[in-house]
N, C-alpha and C positions, 0 to 999 in steps of 0.2 A: 487428557491434559498431563503436560510434563510433571514429573515427580517433585522437581525443583523449580517453582516458577521464575519466568523470566518476563518481567512486565511488558516490555517492547513486544516481545513475541505473542504474549497475551493478546496485546492491541492489534497486532498484524493478524491474528486469527479473528478477532472480532470485526476488523475491516473487511476480511473475505466474507464472513457472514453477512454483513451489512450489504456487500456487493452483489450477492447472489440475485435478488430480485431486480436489481438495477441492470445486471448483465443479461438476464432473461429477457428483459424488454429491449435493451440496446440490440441483442442479436437479430431481433426482427428488421433492425433498420441499418446496421453497420457490423457486420460479422467480424470484420478485420479489426475494428476498433475495440470491440468486446474482447476478442482474443489478445489483443495488446495489453488491455487493462489486467486481465486474468495472469498473463505472463508476467507483468510488472509486479502485481499484488503478490504473487508468488515469490518472487525475487526479494521482496522486503523481509518476508519471514525467513527465507532460506539465508539470505546474507547475515541477517541478525543472528542467527543460530550460528552460521560458520565464523562469524566474528567474535562469537562469544567464547570460542575454544581457541582462537589465535591469540598472539602477543605482539606487542609493539606496533609498529607501522603497518603490519599486515592486518591486524585487528581493525585499525583504523579505516583500512581500505574497504574492508567489507562492510563496516558501518556506514561509510560514505556511499558505498553502492546501495545500501538499503535507503538512505535517505534521498538519493537521486531517484531511485524506483518509486518511492512514495510522492515525490514531485511529479514524476511521470504519470502516476494514477490520477492525482489531483488536476493536471492539466487535460488529460484524455477525458475526464469527467465534464470538466467545464467545455470542452469541445463537443461532447455528445449533447450537453444541454443548448448550447448555442446553435447547433444543427437542428435542435427541437426534438431529439430522439428520446430524450428524457425530460421529466420536469425538475426545476431546482428544488421543490420540496422533496424528491426522491433521493436526492443527494446529502441531505443535512446530516444524516448520522455518519456515512461514510466520509464526509469532508471533516467532521470533528475528530473522527479516529486519525484522519491523515494529519490534521494539525497537531495532534499529539504526538504521532511518530516523527514527524519533521521536527518537534521541539526536542524529542529524546534524541533523536540522531544528531542533532546539533549539539546538544549536551554531551554526548558520547565522543563527537569528534573534535570539540573545541575547549 
């Protein structure tokens, strides 16, 4: 864990932990979608951390990217559920983390 906690990054880590079983199941049905979710989830954490060390408009850019990636993960999870690859109950924890991340990135950028 980071020496100086950054709540948004902690949530990004919690999201990834909650996605692990979901992606294991999704890989059996749609490997490309599971890879896209993994890439976007990594992007959330990486952009939050990079934005934390930037200044001005540059900082906002990275935090906007983190929010966009969070929305991408959320949309991909809804698609996976709509295709029947995962159950809605499997997504509750991940979607709650995403809602929190989207709220935080909104506050960071507005």
